[in-house]
All heavy atoms as TSV, in Angstrom:
chain	resi	resn	atom	element	x	y	z
A	1	MET	N	N	82.402	136.982	161.030
A	1	MET	CA	C	82.984	135.885	161.773
A	1	MET	C	C	83.708	136.477	162.981
A	1	MET	O	O	84.428	137.452	162.848
A	1	MET	CB	C	83.938	135.121	160.862
A	1	MET	CG	C	84.332	133.783	161.398
A	1	MET	SD	S	85.160	132.764	160.166
A	1	MET	CE	C	83.753	132.043	159.363
A	2	THR	N	N	83.539	135.869	164.136
A	2	THR	CA	C	84.158	136.407	165.343
A	2	THR	C	C	85.567	135.857	165.537
A	2	THR	O	O	85.891	134.757	165.088
A	2	THR	CB	C	83.328	136.067	166.593
A	2	THR	OG1	O	83.345	134.654	166.796
A	2	THR	CG2	C	81.897	136.558	166.467
A	3	ASN	N	N	86.373	136.633	166.230
A	3	ASN	CA	C	87.754	136.222	166.496
A	3	ASN	C	C	87.809	134.948	167.327
A	3	ASN	O	O	88.715	134.140	167.156
A	3	ASN	CB	C	88.514	137.339	167.200
A	3	ASN	CG	C	88.810	138.495	166.289
A	3	ASN	OD1	O	88.590	138.430	165.089
A	3	ASN	ND2	N	89.312	139.563	166.854
A	4	GLU	N	N	86.867	134.765	168.230
A	4	GLU	CA	C	86.867	133.568	169.079
A	4	GLU	C	C	86.738	132.298	168.249
A	4	GLU	O	O	87.389	131.298	168.525
A	4	GLU	CB	C	85.754	133.644	170.127
A	4	GLU	CG	C	85.949	134.752	171.133
A	4	GLU	CD	C	87.294	134.671	171.857
A	4	GLU	OE1	O	87.685	133.569	172.288
A	4	GLU	OE2	O	87.958	135.715	171.960
A	5	LEU	N	N	85.910	132.330	167.228
A	5	LEU	CA	C	85.773	131.163	166.343
A	5	LEU	C	C	87.042	130.931	165.542
A	5	LEU	O	O	87.493	129.802	165.383
A	5	LEU	CB	C	84.595	131.355	165.387
A	5	LEU	CG	C	83.204	131.287	165.986
A	5	LEU	CD1	C	82.169	131.680	164.937
A	5	LEU	CD2	C	82.918	129.895	166.497
A	6	ILE	N	N	87.621	131.997	165.035
A	6	ILE	CA	C	88.810	131.894	164.193
A	6	ILE	C	C	90.015	131.408	164.992
A	6	ILE	O	O	90.842	130.658	164.479
A	6	ILE	CB	C	89.103	133.246	163.518
A	6	ILE	CG1	C	87.948	133.617	162.581
A	6	ILE	CG2	C	90.402	133.200	162.735
A	6	ILE	CD1	C	88.000	135.025	162.049
A	7	LYS	N	N	90.118	131.785	166.251
A	7	LYS	CA	C	91.261	131.393	167.080
A	7	LYS	C	C	91.411	129.881	167.199
A	7	LYS	O	O	92.500	129.375	167.408
A	7	LYS	CB	C	91.162	132.033	168.466
A	7	LYS	CG	C	91.476	133.510	168.436
A	7	LYS	CD	C	91.373	134.128	169.810
A	7	LYS	CE	C	91.662	135.623	169.731
A	7	LYS	NZ	N	91.511	136.271	171.033
A	8	LYS	N	N	90.333	129.125	167.016
A	8	LYS	CA	C	90.386	127.659	167.048
A	8	LYS	C	C	91.224	127.107	165.893
A	8	LYS	O	O	91.708	125.991	165.951
A	8	LYS	CB	C	88.985	127.070	166.965
A	8	LYS	CG	C	88.124	127.374	168.156
A	8	LYS	CD	C	86.741	126.786	167.961
A	8	LYS	CE	C	85.831	127.149	169.104
A	8	LYS	NZ	N	84.478	126.613	168.922
A	9	TYR	N	N	91.387	127.902	164.827
A	9	TYR	CA	C	92.084	127.449	163.621
A	9	TYR	C	C	93.538	127.917	163.556
A	9	TYR	O	O	94.234	127.595	162.599
A	9	TYR	CB	C	91.338	127.930	162.379
A	9	TYR	CG	C	89.984	127.282	162.219
A	9	TYR	CD1	C	88.842	127.869	162.745
A	9	TYR	CD2	C	89.854	126.080	161.545
A	9	TYR	CE1	C	87.595	127.271	162.604
A	9	TYR	CE2	C	88.616	125.478	161.397
A	9	TYR	CZ	C	87.495	126.083	161.934
A	9	TYR	OH	O	86.277	125.485	161.787
A	10	ILE	N	N	94.003	128.650	164.545
A	10	ILE	CA	C	95.390	129.133	164.534
A	10	ILE	C	C	96.351	127.945	164.535
A	10	ILE	O	O	96.193	126.995	165.300
A	10	ILE	CB	C	95.660	130.067	165.732
A	10	ILE	CG1	C	94.890	131.366	165.551
A	10	ILE	CG2	C	97.156	130.356	165.881
A	10	ILE	CD1	C	95.004	132.326	166.715
A	11	GLY	N	N	97.334	127.983	163.634
A	11	GLY	CA	C	98.325	126.921	163.519
A	11	GLY	C	C	97.908	125.783	162.608
A	11	GLY	O	O	98.667	124.837	162.405
A	12	LYS	N	N	96.722	125.865	162.038
A	12	LYS	CA	C	96.230	124.798	161.165
A	12	LYS	C	C	96.185	125.279	159.715
A	12	LYS	O	O	95.946	126.439	159.435
A	12	LYS	CB	C	94.846	124.368	161.626
A	12	LYS	CG	C	94.875	123.777	163.021
A	12	LYS	CD	C	93.525	123.281	163.418
A	12	LYS	CE	C	93.597	122.434	164.641
A	12	LYS	NZ	N	93.563	122.992	165.879
A	13	LYS	N	N	96.395	124.340	158.795
A	13	LYS	CA	C	96.333	124.654	157.371
A	13	LYS	C	C	94.871	124.713	156.955
A	13	LYS	O	O	94.111	123.767	157.184
A	13	LYS	CB	C	97.079	123.596	156.553
A	13	LYS	CG	C	97.255	123.976	155.117
A	13	LYS	CD	C	98.201	123.026	154.421
A	13	LYS	CE	C	98.456	123.506	153.013
A	13	LYS	NZ	N	99.381	122.625	152.318
A	14	CYS	N	N	94.476	125.829	156.349
A	14	CYS	CA	C	93.075	126.060	156.024
A	14	CYS	C	C	92.901	126.620	154.619
A	14	CYS	O	O	93.828	127.170	154.040
A	14	CYS	CB	C	92.468	127.063	157.015
A	14	CYS	SG	S	92.448	126.482	158.709
A	15	LEU	N	N	91.689	126.498	154.131
A	15	LEU	CA	C	91.260	127.111	152.896
A	15	LEU	C	C	90.246	128.175	153.295
A	15	LEU	O	O	89.199	127.866	153.859
A	15	LEU	CB	C	90.624	126.074	151.973
A	15	LEU	CG	C	90.211	126.519	150.596
A	15	LEU	CD1	C	91.445	126.920	149.786
A	15	LEU	CD2	C	89.469	125.417	149.885
A	16	ILE	N	N	90.563	129.436	153.019
A	16	ILE	CA	C	89.737	130.558	153.445
A	16	ILE	C	C	89.100	131.172	152.202
A	16	ILE	O	O	89.799	131.520	151.250
A	16	ILE	CB	C	90.585	131.608	154.188
A	16	ILE	CG1	C	91.262	130.951	155.389
A	16	ILE	CG2	C	89.743	132.792	154.622
A	16	ILE	CD1	C	92.404	131.751	155.965
A	17	SER	N	N	87.776	131.329	152.226
A	17	SER	CA	C	87.051	131.859	151.074
A	17	SER	C	C	86.300	133.128	151.460
A	17	SER	O	O	85.651	133.179	152.504
A	17	SER	CB	C	86.063	130.822	150.560
A	17	SER	OG	O	85.262	131.376	149.541
A	18	THR	N	N	86.401	134.141	150.590
A	18	THR	CA	C	85.623	135.366	150.784
A	18	THR	C	C	84.389	135.364	149.899
A	18	THR	O	O	83.694	136.369	149.827
A	18	THR	CB	C	86.480	136.611	150.509
A	18	THR	OG1	O	86.970	136.547	149.189
A	18	THR	CG2	C	87.612	136.735	151.490
A	19	GLY	N	N	84.117	134.253	149.261
A	19	GLY	CA	C	82.886	134.065	148.506
A	19	GLY	C	C	82.689	135.019	147.351
A	19	GLY	O	O	83.287	134.861	146.304
A	20	THR	N	N	81.846	136.026	147.540
A	20	THR	CA	C	81.456	136.918	146.452
A	20	THR	C	C	82.621	137.717	145.890
A	20	THR	O	O	82.568	138.176	144.763
A	20	THR	CB	C	80.373	137.906	146.915
A	20	THR	OG1	O	80.856	138.627	148.048
A	20	THR	CG2	C	79.103	137.186	147.291
A	21	PHE	N	N	83.694	137.876	146.663
A	21	PHE	CA	C	84.867	138.598	146.169
A	21	PHE	C	C	85.765	137.686	145.346
A	21	PHE	O	O	86.739	138.136	144.759
A	21	PHE	CB	C	85.654	139.213	147.331
A	21	PHE	CG	C	84.895	140.308	148.010
A	21	PHE	CD1	C	84.268	140.068	149.217
A	21	PHE	CD2	C	84.780	141.556	147.429
A	21	PHE	CE1	C	83.547	141.068	149.840
A	21	PHE	CE2	C	84.062	142.556	148.046
A	21	PHE	CZ	C	83.429	142.311	149.261
A	22	GLY	N	N	85.467	136.392	145.323
A	22	GLY	CA	C	86.182	135.455	144.487
A	22	GLY	C	C	87.592	135.131	144.935
A	22	GLY	O	O	88.380	134.595	144.187
A	23	THR	N	N	87.905	135.439	146.188
A	23	THR	CA	C	89.250	135.186	146.688
A	23	THR	C	C	89.262	133.931	147.544
A	23	THR	O	O	88.422	133.770	148.424
A	23	THR	CB	C	89.748	136.377	147.528
A	23	THR	OG1	O	89.652	137.548	146.741
A	23	THR	CG2	C	91.166	136.176	147.985
A	24	THR	N	N	90.218	133.061	147.279
A	24	THR	CA	C	90.429	131.879	148.093
A	24	THR	C	C	91.908	131.835	148.455
A	24	THR	O	O	92.759	131.962	147.584
A	24	THR	CB	C	90.048	130.599	147.333
A	24	THR	OG1	O	88.684	130.708	146.917
A	24	THR	CG2	C	90.201	129.373	148.196
A	25	VAL	N	N	92.188	131.681	149.746
A	25	VAL	CA	C	93.566	131.643	150.229
A	25	VAL	C	C	93.789	130.321	150.936
A	25	VAL	O	O	92.982	129.913	151.777
A	25	VAL	CB	C	93.840	132.823	151.201
A	25	VAL	CG1	C	95.239	132.734	151.766
A	25	VAL	CG2	C	93.623	134.148	150.501
A	26	LYS	N	N	94.879	129.636	150.577
A	26	LYS	CA	C	95.252	128.377	151.223
A	26	LYS	C	C	96.525	128.623	152.007
A	26	LYS	O	O	97.520	129.109	151.463
A	26	LYS	CB	C	95.496	127.298	150.181
A	26	LYS	CG	C	95.746	125.922	150.773
A	26	LYS	CD	C	96.193	124.904	149.759
A	26	LYS	CE	C	95.201	124.685	148.652
A	26	LYS	NZ	N	95.600	123.587	147.756
A	27	GLY	N	N	96.494	128.318	153.309
A	27	GLY	CA	C	97.684	128.501	154.128
A	27	GLY	C	C	97.417	128.239	155.591
A	27	GLY	O	O	96.346	127.774	155.979
A	28	ILE	N	N	98.403	128.542	156.408
A	28	ILE	CA	C	98.325	128.330	157.844
A	28	ILE	C	C	97.960	129.646	158.515
A	28	ILE	O	O	98.635	130.659	158.301
A	28	ILE	CB	C	99.658	127.806	158.404
A	28	ILE	CG1	C	99.998	126.473	157.742
A	28	ILE	CG2	C	99.612	127.668	159.930
A	28	ILE	CD1	C	101.393	125.970	158.031
A	29	ILE	N	N	96.898	129.630	159.318
A	29	ILE	CA	C	96.493	130.831	160.045
A	29	ILE	C	C	97.484	131.042	161.182
A	29	ILE	O	O	97.631	130.194	162.063
A	29	ILE	CB	C	95.058	130.715	160.569
A	29	ILE	CG1	C	94.097	130.577	159.387
A	29	ILE	CG2	C	94.698	131.926	161.436
A	29	ILE	CD1	C	92.652	130.346	159.778
A	30	MET	N	N	98.174	132.180	161.148
A	30	MET	CA	C	99.220	132.466	162.129
A	30	MET	C	C	98.691	133.251	163.326
A	30	MET	O	O	99.199	133.116	164.430
A	30	MET	CB	C	100.356	133.258	161.467
A	30	MET	CG	C	100.986	132.547	160.283
A	30	MET	SD	S	101.581	130.897	160.667
A	30	MET	CE	C	102.941	131.292	161.727
A	31	GLY	N	N	97.691	134.093	163.097
A	31	GLY	CA	C	97.171	134.881	164.196
A	31	GLY	C	C	95.955	135.689	163.780
A	31	GLY	O	O	95.646	135.831	162.609
A	32	VAL	N	N	95.270	136.219	164.805
A	32	VAL	CA	C	94.097	137.049	164.605
A	32	VAL	C	C	94.276	138.291	165.461
A	32	VAL	O	O	94.564	138.194	166.652
A	32	VAL	CB	C	92.806	136.311	165.033
A	32	VAL	CG1	C	91.585	137.179	164.807
A	32	VAL	CG2	C	92.672	134.986	164.326
A	33	ASN	N	N	94.136	139.470	164.833
A	33	ASN	CA	C	94.253	140.722	165.561
A	33	ASN	C	C	93.147	141.649	165.086
A	33	ASN	O	O	93.101	141.997	163.909
A	33	ASN	CB	C	95.628	141.354	165.332
A	33	ASN	CG	C	95.875	142.539	166.218
A	33	ASN	OD1	O	95.046	142.901	167.036
A	33	ASN	ND2	N	97.017	143.158	166.042
A	34	GLU	N	N	92.260	142.022	166.008
A	34	GLU	CA	C	91.074	142.813	165.693
A	34	GLU	C	C	90.303	142.116	164.590
A	34	GLU	O	O	89.850	141.008	164.785
A	34	GLU	CB	C	91.457	144.254	165.382
A	34	GLU	CG	C	92.040	144.971	166.578
A	34	GLU	CD	C	92.401	146.404	166.297
A	34	GLU	OE1	O	91.956	146.959	165.275
A	34	GLU	OE2	O	93.133	146.962	167.132
A	35	ASN	N	N	90.150	142.713	163.416
A	35	ASN	CA	C	89.391	142.079	162.331
A	35	ASN	C	C	90.276	141.503	161.239
A	35	ASN	O	O	89.817	141.300	160.123
A	35	ASN	CB	C	88.434	143.101	161.708
A	35	ASN	CG	C	87.046	142.964	162.252
A	35	ASN	OD1	O	86.780	142.117	163.081
A	35	ASN	ND2	N	86.160	143.805	161.788
A	36	TRP	N	N	91.535	141.246	161.531
A	36	TRP	CA	C	92.469	140.782	160.504
A	36	TRP	C	C	93.057	139.424	160.848
A	36	TRP	O	O	93.399	139.160	161.990
A	36	TRP	CB	C	93.595	141.801	160.335
A	36	TRP	CG	C	93.084	143.075	159.763
A	36	TRP	CD1	C	92.659	144.162	160.461
A	36	TRP	CD2	C	92.918	143.392	158.385
A	36	TRP	NE1	N	92.239	145.142	159.602
A	36	TRP	CE2	C	92.390	144.697	158.315
A	36	TRP	CE3	C	93.161	142.706	157.206
A	36	TRP	CZ2	C	92.097	145.323	157.108
A	36	TRP	CZ3	C	92.884	143.334	156.014
A	36	TRP	CH2	C	92.359	144.630	155.968
A	37	LEU	N	N	93.164	138.571	159.835
A	37	LEU	CA	C	93.829	137.279	159.956
A	37	LEU	C	C	95.168	137.366	159.254
A	37	LEU	O	O	95.248	137.885	158.140
A	37	LEU	CB	C	93.044	136.187	159.233
A	37	LEU	CG	C	91.970	135.426	159.967
A	37	LEU	CD1	C	90.781	136.306	160.162
A	37	LEU	CD2	C	91.636	134.197	159.196
A	38	GLU	N	N	96.203	136.832	159.886
A	38	GLU	CA	C	97.494	136.699	159.225
A	38	GLU	C	C	97.625	135.248	158.793
A	38	GLU	O	O	97.509	134.334	159.603
A	38	GLU	CB	C	98.635	137.083	160.159
A	38	GLU	CG	C	99.986	137.008	159.484
A	38	GLU	CD	C	101.124	137.429	160.389
A	38	GLU	OE1	O	100.886	137.720	161.568
A	38	GLU	OE2	O	102.266	137.435	159.897
A	39	VAL	N	N	97.839	135.061	157.492
A	39	VAL	CA	C	97.908	133.712	156.918
A	39	VAL	C	C	99.238	133.532	156.222
A	39	VAL	O	O	99.635	134.357	155.396
A	39	VAL	CB	C	96.746	133.483	155.918
A	39	VAL	CG1	C	96.808	132.082	155.349
A	39	VAL	CG2	C	95.404	133.738	156.575
A	40	GLU	N	N	99.943	132.452	156.557
A	40	GLU	CA	C	101.213	132.122	155.900
A	40	GLU	C	C	100.913	131.232	154.702
A	40	GLU	O	O	100.406	130.117	154.852
A	40	GLU	CB	C	102.134	131.400	156.876
A	40	GLU	CG	C	103.494	131.079	156.311
A	40	GLU	CD	C	104.352	130.329	157.304
A	40	GLU	OE1	O	104.536	130.832	158.428
A	40	GLU	OE2	O	104.816	129.228	156.959
A	41	THR	N	N	101.211	131.722	153.494
A	41	THR	CA	C	100.989	130.966	152.262
A	41	THR	C	C	102.338	130.627	151.639
A	41	THR	O	O	103.379	131.051	152.137
A	41	THR	CB	C	100.149	131.783	151.264
A	41	THR	OG1	O	100.918	132.902	150.830
A	41	THR	CG2	C	98.843	132.262	151.877
A	42	LYS	N	N	102.305	129.903	150.540
A	42	LYS	CA	C	103.541	129.576	149.825
A	42	LYS	C	C	104.234	130.828	149.299
A	42	LYS	O	O	105.440	130.866	149.157
A	42	LYS	CB	C	103.248	128.634	148.648
A	42	LYS	CG	C	102.883	127.241	149.066
A	42	LYS	CD	C	102.646	126.366	147.851
A	42	LYS	CE	C	102.264	124.966	148.268
A	42	LYS	NZ	N	102.029	124.108	147.099
A	43	LYS	N	N	103.460	131.862	148.996
A	43	LYS	CA	C	103.999	133.101	148.437
A	43	LYS	C	C	104.432	134.095	149.505
A	43	LYS	O	O	104.988	135.133	149.179
A	43	LYS	CB	C	102.950	133.755	147.538
A	43	LYS	CG	C	102.586	132.918	146.347
A	43	LYS	CD	C	101.518	133.589	145.521
A	43	LYS	CE	C	101.095	132.706	144.363
A	43	LYS	NZ	N	100.031	133.328	143.582
A	44	GLY	N	N	104.145	133.805	150.768
A	44	GLY	CA	C	104.471	134.724	151.856
A	44	GLY	C	C	103.259	134.940	152.748
A	44	GLY	O	O	102.263	134.235	152.635
A	45	ASN	N	N	103.343	135.912	153.626
A	45	ASN	CA	C	102.244	136.183	154.542
A	45	ASN	C	C	101.224	137.119	153.907
A	45	ASN	O	O	101.585	138.021	153.158
A	45	ASN	CB	C	102.763	136.798	155.843
A	45	ASN	CG	C	103.460	135.769	156.703
A	45	ASN	OD1	O	103.623	134.621	156.316
A	45	ASN	ND2	N	103.876	136.178	157.875
A	46	GLU	N	N	99.954	136.865	154.225
A	46	GLU	CA	C	98.864	137.700	153.726
A	46	GLU	C	C	97.985	138.094	154.901
A	46	GLU	O	O	97.858	137.353	155.874
A	46	GLU	CB	C	98.005	136.931	152.719
A	46	GLU	CG	C	98.692	136.629	151.426
A	46	GLU	CD	C	97.736	136.049	150.387
A	46	GLU	OE1	O	96.539	136.417	150.394
A	46	GLU	OE2	O	98.194	135.232	149.584
A	47	LEU	N	N	97.357	139.259	154.784
A	47	LEU	CA	C	96.372	139.707	155.757
A	47	LEU	C	C	94.998	139.673	155.093
A	47	LEU	O	O	94.843	140.117	153.962
A	47	LEU	CB	C	96.680	141.128	156.238
A	47	LEU	CG	C	97.947	141.277	157.056
A	47	LEU	CD1	C	98.203	142.753	157.342
A	47	LEU	CD2	C	97.857	140.505	158.350
A	48	ILE	N	N	94.016	139.142	155.814
A	48	ILE	CA	C	92.662	139.032	155.292
A	48	ILE	C	C	91.714	139.683	156.289
A	48	ILE	O	O	91.778	139.391	157.491
A	48	ILE	CB	C	92.265	137.559	155.084
A	48	ILE	CG1	C	93.224	136.887	154.116
A	48	ILE	CG2	C	90.820	137.445	154.604
A	48	ILE	CD1	C	93.053	135.396	154.023
A	49	ASN	N	N	90.830	140.527	155.799
A	49	ASN	CA	C	89.833	141.168	156.645
A	49	ASN	C	C	88.760	140.136	156.998
A	49	ASN	O	O	88.096	139.587	156.121
A	49	ASN	CB	C	89.215	142.361	155.909
A	49	ASN	CG	C	88.351	143.197	156.804
A	49	ASN	OD1	O	87.695	142.699	157.705
A	49	ASN	ND2	N	88.344	144.481	156.546
A	50	ALA	N	N	88.580	139.875	158.287
A	50	ALA	CA	C	87.660	138.833	158.754
A	50	ALA	C	C	86.200	139.147	158.435
A	50	ALA	O	O	85.381	138.242	158.358
A	50	ALA	CB	C	87.832	138.618	160.248
A	51	GLU	N	N	85.875	140.399	158.221
A	51	GLU	CA	C	84.491	140.761	157.920
A	51	GLU	C	C	84.006	140.178	156.597
A	51	GLU	O	O	82.810	140.019	156.389
A	51	GLU	CB	C	84.331	142.288	157.897
A	51	GLU	CG	C	84.447	142.916	159.259
A	51	GLU	CD	C	84.181	144.407	159.209
A	51	GLU	OE1	O	83.400	144.863	158.342
A	51	GLU	OE2	O	84.760	145.104	160.053
A	52	PHE	N	N	84.939	139.878	155.693
A	52	PHE	CA	C	84.549	139.403	154.368
A	52	PHE	C	C	84.668	137.884	154.201
A	52	PHE	O	O	84.389	137.361	153.128
A	52	PHE	CB	C	85.394	140.107	153.301
A	52	PHE	CG	C	85.172	141.591	153.308
A	52	PHE	CD1	C	86.164	142.439	153.765
A	52	PHE	CD2	C	83.981	142.133	152.883
A	52	PHE	CE1	C	85.964	143.805	153.793
A	52	PHE	CE2	C	83.763	143.496	152.905
A	52	PHE	CZ	C	84.758	144.335	153.363
A	53	ILE	N	N	85.078	137.184	155.250
A	53	ILE	CA	C	85.242	135.733	155.156
A	53	ILE	C	C	83.880	135.052	155.179
A	53	ILE	O	O	83.058	135.329	156.045
A	53	ILE	CB	C	86.126	135.209	156.310
A	53	ILE	CG1	C	87.522	135.744	156.168
A	53	ILE	CG2	C	86.114	133.679	156.331
A	53	ILE	CD1	C	88.430	135.410	157.327
A	54	GLN	N	N	83.660	134.167	154.205
A	54	GLN	CA	C	82.428	133.373	154.172
A	54	GLN	C	C	82.649	131.998	154.772
A	54	GLN	O	O	81.738	131.457	155.396
A	54	GLN	CB	C	81.915	133.229	152.752
A	54	GLN	CG	C	81.066	134.381	152.327
A	54	GLN	CD	C	80.266	134.039	151.088
A	54	GLN	OE1	O	80.638	133.169	150.301
A	54	GLN	NE2	N	79.168	134.728	150.896
A	55	SER	N	N	83.838	131.424	154.558
A	55	SER	CA	C	84.074	130.090	155.107
A	55	SER	C	C	85.548	129.844	155.361
A	55	SER	O	O	86.411	130.424	154.686
A	55	SER	CB	C	83.532	129.009	154.170
A	55	SER	OG	O	84.282	128.971	152.986
A	56	ILE	N	N	85.807	128.994	156.355
A	56	ILE	CA	C	87.153	128.511	156.651
A	56	ILE	C	C	87.041	126.994	156.759
A	56	ILE	O	O	86.220	126.482	157.511
A	56	ILE	CB	C	87.709	129.095	157.961
A	56	ILE	CG1	C	87.829	130.609	157.871
A	56	ILE	CG2	C	89.068	128.462	158.285
A	56	ILE	CD1	C	88.290	131.257	159.158
A	57	LYS	N	N	87.884	126.304	155.980
A	57	LYS	CA	C	87.856	124.833	155.969
A	57	LYS	C	C	89.263	124.316	156.241
A	57	LYS	O	O	90.216	124.733	155.579
A	57	LYS	CB	C	87.381	124.360	154.609
A	57	LYS	CG	C	87.311	122.873	154.459
A	57	LYS	CD	C	86.827	122.506	153.077
A	57	LYS	CE	C	86.774	121.021	152.888
A	57	LYS	NZ	N	86.337	120.657	151.559
A	58	MET	N	N	89.416	123.448	157.236
A	58	MET	CA	C	90.719	122.832	157.487
A	58	MET	C	C	90.993	121.812	156.388
A	58	MET	O	O	90.102	121.085	155.963
A	58	MET	CB	C	90.741	122.119	158.849
A	58	MET	CG	C	90.935	123.082	159.971
A	58	MET	SD	S	91.426	122.309	161.520
A	58	MET	CE	C	90.191	121.088	161.771
A	59	ILE	N	N	92.269	121.811	155.908
A	59	ILE	CA	C	92.629	120.855	154.858
A	59	ILE	C	C	93.818	120.034	155.292
A	59	ILE	O	O	94.478	120.310	156.239
A	59	ILE	CB	C	92.932	121.560	153.527
A	59	ILE	CG1	C	93.952	122.690	153.715
A	59	ILE	CG2	C	91.660	122.115	152.951
A	59	ILE	CD1	C	94.373	123.352	152.435
């Protein structure tokens, strides 16, 4: 997934899935830097490697 596509979702609450890795993260995308997404969740901030993202859905 390219950073240009992901930047459209900054500031929005999303459900991010890495598919085969079985990880799903729900939160607000705070920023994109190189291949990493910073996501604010209820538990705190998380970093997700964009190379492994299968889908992003706004909720």
